[in-house]
C-alpha positions as CSV (number, residue, x, y, z in Angstrom):
1,M,-2.7,1.7,27.7
2,T,-1.1,5.0,26.6
3,L,-0.2,5.7,23.0
4,P,3.5,6.3,22.4
5,V,4.4,10.0,21.9
6,I,6.1,11.0,18.7
7,P,9.2,12.9,20.0
8,D,10.2,16.3,18.6
9,R,7.7,16.1,15.9
10,P,7.7,19.8,14.7
11,L,11.4,20.4,14.8
12,P,12.9,17.8,12.4
13,L,10.1,18.5,9.9
14,A,10.6,22.3,10.1
15,E,14.4,22.0,9.9
16,T,14.3,19.6,6.9
17,L,11.7,21.6,5.0
18,G,13.3,24.9,5.8
19,A,16.6,23.8,4.3
20,V,14.8,22.9,1.1
21,V,12.7,26.1,0.9
22,R,15.8,28.3,1.3
23,L,17.1,26.9,-1.9
24,M,13.9,27.5,-3.9
25,P,13.3,28.3,-6.7
26,D,15.8,25.7,-8.0
27,P,14.8,24.1,-11.3
28,S,17.2,21.2,-10.5
29,G,15.2,20.4,-7.3
30,G,18.5,20.3,-5.4
31,D,19.5,17.1,-3.7
32,A,16.4,16.6,-1.5
33,V,15.2,13.6,-3.5
34,E,18.6,12.0,-3.5
35,R,18.8,12.4,0.3
36,L,15.4,10.8,0.7
37,E,16.3,7.9,-1.5
38,R,19.5,7.2,0.5
39,D,17.5,7.2,3.7
40,L,14.8,4.9,2.3
41,A,17.4,2.5,1.1
42,V,18.9,2.4,4.6
43,A,15.5,2.1,6.3
44,F,14.4,-0.8,4.2
45,D,17.8,-2.4,3.8
46,V,17.9,-2.4,0.0
47,P,20.4,-1.1,-2.5
48,H,18.1,1.2,-4.4
49,A,15.2,3.5,-3.8
50,V,13.6,5.7,-6.4
51,A,11.2,8.5,-5.3
52,V,8.3,9.5,-7.5
53,S,5.2,11.6,-7.4
54,S,2.7,9.0,-6.1
55,G,2.2,5.3,-5.4
56,T,0.5,4.9,-8.7
57,A,3.5,6.4,-10.4
58,A,5.7,4.0,-8.5
59,L,3.7,1.0,-9.9
60,H,3.8,2.5,-13.4
61,A,7.6,2.9,-13.4
62,A,8.1,-0.5,-11.8
63,L,5.9,-2.4,-14.2
64,A,7.5,-0.7,-17.2
65,A,11.0,-1.4,-15.8
66,C,10.0,-5.1,-15.5
67,G,9.1,-5.1,-19.2
68,V,5.3,-5.2,-18.9
69,G,3.7,-3.8,-22.0
70,P,0.9,-4.1,-24.6
71,G,-0.6,-7.6,-24.8
72,D,0.9,-8.8,-21.5
73,E,-1.2,-10.1,-18.6
74,V,-0.6,-9.4,-14.9
75,L,-2.1,-11.4,-12.1
76,V,-3.7,-8.9,-9.6
77,P,-5.8,-9.6,-6.5
78,A,-9.4,-8.5,-6.8
79,L,-8.9,-7.4,-3.2
80,T,-7.5,-4.0,-4.2
81,V,-8.3,-0.5,-5.4
82,V,-8.5,0.9,-9.0
83,M,-5.2,2.8,-8.4
84,T,-3.3,-0.5,-8.4
85,V,-4.6,-1.4,-11.8
86,A,-4.5,2.0,-13.6
87,P,-0.8,1.7,-14.5
88,L,-1.5,-1.6,-16.4
89,H,-4.1,0.2,-18.5
90,M,-1.5,3.0,-19.2
91,L,1.0,0.3,-20.3
92,G,-1.5,-1.5,-22.5
93,A,-1.4,-4.6,-20.3
94,T,-4.4,-6.6,-19.0
95,P,-5.2,-7.2,-15.3
96,V,-6.2,-10.8,-14.6
97,F,-8.1,-10.7,-11.3
98,V,-7.2,-13.4,-8.7
99,D,-9.2,-14.3,-5.7
100,S,-8.1,-14.2,-2.0
101,D,-8.4,-16.6,0.9
102,P,-11.0,-15.2,3.4
103,A,-9.2,-16.9,6.3
104,T,-5.7,-15.4,5.7
105,L,-6.4,-12.5,3.3
106,D,-3.5,-13.9,1.2
107,L,-3.8,-14.7,-2.5
108,D,-5.6,-17.8,-3.6
109,Y,-2.7,-19.4,-5.5
110,G,-5.0,-22.2,-6.9
111,D,-7.1,-19.6,-8.6
112,A,-4.0,-17.8,-9.8
113,A,-2.6,-21.0,-11.3
114,R,-5.9,-21.6,-13.2
115,K,-5.8,-18.1,-14.6
116,M,-2.3,-18.3,-16.0
117,T,-1.8,-18.0,-19.8
118,S,1.1,-17.8,-22.2
119,R,0.8,-14.0,-21.9
120,T,1.1,-13.8,-18.1
121,R,4.2,-11.7,-17.4
122,A,4.0,-10.7,-13.7
123,I,2.2,-11.0,-10.4
124,L,1.2,-7.9,-8.5
125,P,0.4,-8.8,-4.8
126,V,-1.3,-6.0,-2.8
127,H,-0.7,-5.7,0.9
128,L,-4.1,-4.1,1.7
129,W,-4.5,-2.7,5.2
130,G,-0.8,-3.4,5.7
131,R,-1.4,-7.2,5.8
132,M,1.3,-9.2,4.0
133,G,0.8,-12.7,2.6
134,D,3.4,-15.5,2.9
135,P,6.5,-14.4,1.0
136,A,7.7,-18.0,0.5
137,A,4.4,-18.9,-1.2
138,L,4.6,-15.9,-3.4
139,T,8.2,-16.3,-4.5
140,G,7.7,-20.1,-5.0
141,F,4.7,-19.5,-7.3
142,A,6.4,-16.7,-9.3
143,A,9.7,-18.6,-9.7
144,E,8.1,-21.7,-10.9
145,R,6.3,-19.7,-13.6
146,K,9.0,-17.2,-14.3
147,L,6.9,-14.2,-13.3
148,A,8.2,-10.9,-12.1
149,I,6.9,-9.8,-8.7
150,V,5.9,-6.2,-8.3
151,E,4.5,-5.5,-4.8
152,D,1.9,-2.9,-4.1
153,A,3.0,-2.2,-0.5
154,A,1.4,1.3,-0.3
155,Q,-0.1,0.6,3.1
156,A,2.5,-1.8,4.4
157,A,5.5,0.2,5.4
158,G,6.9,-1.5,8.5
159,T,5.2,-4.8,8.0
160,I,7.4,-7.9,8.2
161,H,6.5,-11.5,7.4
162,S,8.9,-14.4,8.2
163,G,11.7,-11.8,8.6
164,I,11.1,-10.2,5.2
165,R,10.0,-6.6,4.9
166,A,6.9,-5.8,2.8
167,G,8.1,-4.3,-0.5
168,T,11.4,-6.3,-0.6
169,V,10.0,-9.8,-1.6
170,G,10.3,-9.6,-5.4
171,E,11.8,-7.5,-8.1
172,V,10.2,-4.2,-7.0
173,G,8.2,-3.0,-4.0
174,C,6.0,0.1,-4.5
175,F,4.8,2.5,-1.8
176,S,2.6,5.6,-1.4
177,T,3.4,8.6,0.9
178,K,0.0,10.2,0.6
179,D,-1.4,11.6,3.8
180,G,-2.6,8.8,6.1
181,K,0.2,6.4,5.1
182,I,2.9,5.5,7.7
183,I,5.5,7.5,5.8
184,W,3.6,10.6,4.6
185,S,4.5,13.7,2.6
186,G,1.1,15.0,1.5
187,E,1.5,13.2,-1.8
188,G,4.3,11.0,-3.3
189,G,5.6,7.5,-3.5
190,F,8.7,5.4,-4.0
191,L,9.9,2.1,-5.2
192,L,12.5,-0.3,-3.8
193,T,14.6,-2.7,-5.7
194,R,17.8,-4.7,-5.6
195,S,18.3,-4.4,-9.3
196,R,20.5,-1.6,-10.5
197,A,19.0,-1.9,-14.0
198,I,15.4,-1.5,-12.7
199,A,16.4,1.5,-10.5
200,A,18.1,3.2,-13.5
201,Y,15.0,2.5,-15.7
202,A,12.7,4.0,-13.1
203,T,14.9,7.0,-12.6
204,A,14.8,7.7,-16.3
205,F,11.1,6.9,-16.6
206,R,10.1,9.5,-14.0
207,N,11.9,12.3,-15.8
208,H,11.0,12.0,-19.5
209,W,14.0,9.7,-20.0
210,A,16.2,12.8,-19.7
211,T,18.8,11.0,-17.7
212,A,18.9,7.7,-19.5
213,P,20.2,4.3,-18.2
214,P,23.7,3.3,-19.3
215,G,23.9,2.4,-23.0
216,E,20.8,4.5,-23.9
217,A,20.6,8.1,-25.3
218,P,18.7,10.8,-23.3
219,L,15.2,11.5,-24.5
220,S,15.3,8.4,-26.7
221,R,12.0,7.0,-25.3
222,F,8.7,8.5,-24.3
223,A,8.3,8.5,-20.5
224,T,6.5,10.4,-17.8
225,N,6.9,13.4,-15.6
226,S,6.5,11.8,-12.2
227,R,9.2,13.5,-10.3
228,L,8.7,14.1,-6.6
229,A,8.8,17.8,-5.6
230,A,11.7,18.8,-3.3
231,P,9.4,20.0,-0.4
232,L,7.5,16.8,-0.4
233,A,10.8,14.9,-0.4
234,A,11.8,16.8,2.7
235,F,8.6,15.7,4.5
236,A,9.1,12.1,3.4
237,Q,12.7,12.1,4.5
238,A,11.8,13.5,8.0
239,N,9.2,10.8,8.4
240,T,11.5,8.0,7.0
241,R,13.9,8.9,9.8
242,R,11.2,8.3,12.4
243,L,9.7,5.2,10.7
244,D,10.1,3.0,13.7
245,V,8.3,5.4,16.0
246,L,5.5,5.9,13.5
247,V,5.0,2.2,13.1
248,R,4.9,1.7,16.9
249,R,2.3,4.4,17.2
250,R,0.1,2.9,14.6
251,Q,0.4,-0.5,16.1
252,A,-0.4,0.9,19.5
253,Q,-3.5,2.8,18.2
254,T,-4.8,-0.4,16.6
255,R,-4.2,-2.4,19.8
256,Y,-5.9,0.3,21.8
257,L,-9.0,0.3,19.6
258,L,-9.2,-3.5,19.3
259,D,-8.9,-3.9,23.1
260,A,-11.7,-1.3,23.6
261,L,-13.9,-3.4,21.2
262,S,-13.1,-6.7,22.8
263,G,-16.3,-8.6,23.5
264,V,-18.6,-6.4,21.3
265,P,-21.2,-8.9,19.9
266,G,-20.8,-9.5,16.1
267,L,-17.2,-8.1,15.8
268,V,-14.1,-10.4,15.8
269,P,-10.6,-9.1,15.3
270,R,-8.8,-10.3,12.1
271,A,-5.5,-11.2,13.8
272,P,-2.3,-11.5,11.7
273,G,-0.6,-14.9,11.4
274,P,2.1,-16.1,13.8
275,D,4.9,-15.1,11.4
276,E,3.5,-11.7,10.5
277,H,4.8,-8.6,12.3
278,W,1.9,-6.3,11.1
279,N,2.3,-2.6,11.1
280,G,-1.3,-2.2,12.4
281,Y,-2.2,0.1,9.5
282,A,-6.0,-0.2,10.1
283,P,-7.8,-2.0,12.9
284,L,-9.5,-5.0,11.2
285,L,-12.6,-6.8,12.5
286,R,-14.8,-9.4,10.9
287,I,-18.4,-8.2,11.0
288,D,-20.7,-11.1,11.9
289,L,-23.9,-9.1,11.9
290,P,-26.8,-9.0,9.5
291,D,-26.2,-6.8,6.4
292,P,-22.5,-6.1,7.3
293,R,-21.9,-3.5,4.5
294,A,-24.9,-1.5,5.7
295,F,-23.4,-1.6,9.2
296,A,-20.1,-0.3,8.0
297,E,-22.0,2.5,6.1
298,R,-23.9,3.3,9.3
299,L,-20.6,3.7,11.2
300,A,-19.2,6.0,8.5
301,Q,-22.4,8.2,8.8
302,R,-21.7,8.3,12.6
303,G,-18.2,9.5,12.2
304,V,-16.1,6.3,12.1
305,P,-14.2,6.3,8.8
306,N,-13.7,2.9,7.3
307,S,-12.9,1.2,4.0
308,T,-16.2,-0.2,2.9
309,G,-18.5,2.3,4.6
310,S,-16.7,5.5,3.8
311,F,-14.8,4.6,0.5
312,R,-17.2,2.0,-0.8
313,L,-14.4,-0.5,-1.4
314,I,-15.6,-3.4,-3.6
315,P,-13.7,-6.2,-5.4
316,C,-11.9,-4.6,-8.3
317,D,-13.1,-7.2,-10.8
318,T,-16.7,-6.0,-10.3
319,R,-16.0,-2.4,-11.1
320,P,-17.6,-1.0,-14.2
321,L,-14.2,-0.1,-15.7
322,F,-13.7,-3.8,-16.4
323,R,-15.6,-6.4,-18.3
324,P,-18.1,-8.2,-16.0
325,P,-16.4,-11.3,-14.7
326,R,-17.7,-14.7,-15.7
327,R,-16.8,-16.0,-12.3
328,P,-16.5,-13.2,-9.7
329,C,-13.8,-13.5,-7.1
330,R,-16.1,-14.6,-4.2
331,G,-13.3,-14.8,-1.6
332,A,-12.5,-11.1,-2.1
333,A,-16.2,-10.2,-1.9
334,E,-16.5,-12.3,1.3
335,I,-13.6,-10.4,2.8
336,L,-14.8,-6.9,1.9
337,D,-18.4,-7.5,2.8
338,H,-17.5,-8.7,6.2
339,T,-14.5,-6.6,7.2
340,L,-14.5,-3.4,9.2
341,A,-11.2,-1.7,8.4
342,I,-11.1,1.6,10.4
343,T,-9.1,4.5,8.9
344,L,-6.5,6.0,11.2
345,T,-3.8,8.7,11.1
346,E,-1.0,9.4,13.6
347,H,-3.1,12.3,14.9
348,D,-5.8,10.0,16.4
349,T,-5.4,10.3,20.2
350,E,-7.0,8.2,23.0
351,P,-10.1,10.5,23.1
352,V,-10.6,10.0,19.4
353,L,-10.2,6.3,19.6
354,D,-12.5,6.2,22.6
355,Q,-15.2,8.0,20.6
356,Y,-14.8,5.5,17.8
357,A,-15.1,2.6,20.2
358,A,-18.2,4.1,21.9
359,V,-19.9,4.6,18.5
360,I,-19.1,1.1,17.3
361,T,-20.2,-0.5,20.5
362,R,-23.5,1.4,20.6
363,E,-24.3,0.7,16.9
364,A,-23.4,-3.0,17.1
365,S,-25.6,-3.4,20.2
366,A,-28.5,-1.7,18.5
367,W,-28.0,-3.3,15.0
368,T,-29.8,-6.6,15.5
369,T,-32.6,-5.0,17.6
């Protein structure tokens, strides 16, 4: 198997960035961000896209636009990172951590229903590793309880489930364009929405409310400076225009590595469901070996970057930032303790993936002996 080549990679990036740099310094930022937003709206087939400085900033603006504020509660999977939850703290809202199903990686909706209160305002699904849960289950749960849906789709650009793109299920979908993401720009993010009012709110929120939504005065509310710099917008636009190619390459990299690991004792691929067209963000395997977290850490020490071994990913409800849970989310812990999620970028070639496969195979064979 040969990985697909990304055609003409340096030229579009250089041309797009060069056009922006020639206009600098320009306090207005020019129209680079607007051009990016138009391309994002077309790529994801939504009416509105708003570019911001990070994925966290996208969540912050989206939650604020949906009316989440002090005293509100938001259902969040424990199967996530702190960056998903930080905007809730900034808005004075409370995360209520929900478990996940170890078989599907989707939310445990029974657990979510049990944790509902009169203060629950929204649900914030996280498409970790690009894996997307059932959109019908999500929208049904939210509609019955009148909850806003704000998706953390930071790693899920290009994933489609049941014909629906990640980030387009609910009121708002939020993405990161930090290096390593499918659409990358060094740093940055964006949100997608079908609501003109949410888009107008987010646009004002990212720029100190200087350009207010219709019916409101400029600078009439406190907001943030989370604008996306024009050169970063140029990078993101160039990558948005080759999104299909970037997704195909990541999918091919993941297939290549999983094929190379086929038959390795104690490692079983975590395959997507039949209705999920996964972007292949990170090769996922279930670790059926003794002390699986220690095994993931050993791989990280041997040069194979991965979520639990390199970045010490644990269920968010157990982090010291939050009050110790009375009932920890055991499904999320089961998933993280037993998942090898290998970190990739578009630069990883066949020799790099072959090296990863050789290290993993050798260490797995030696682990039980």
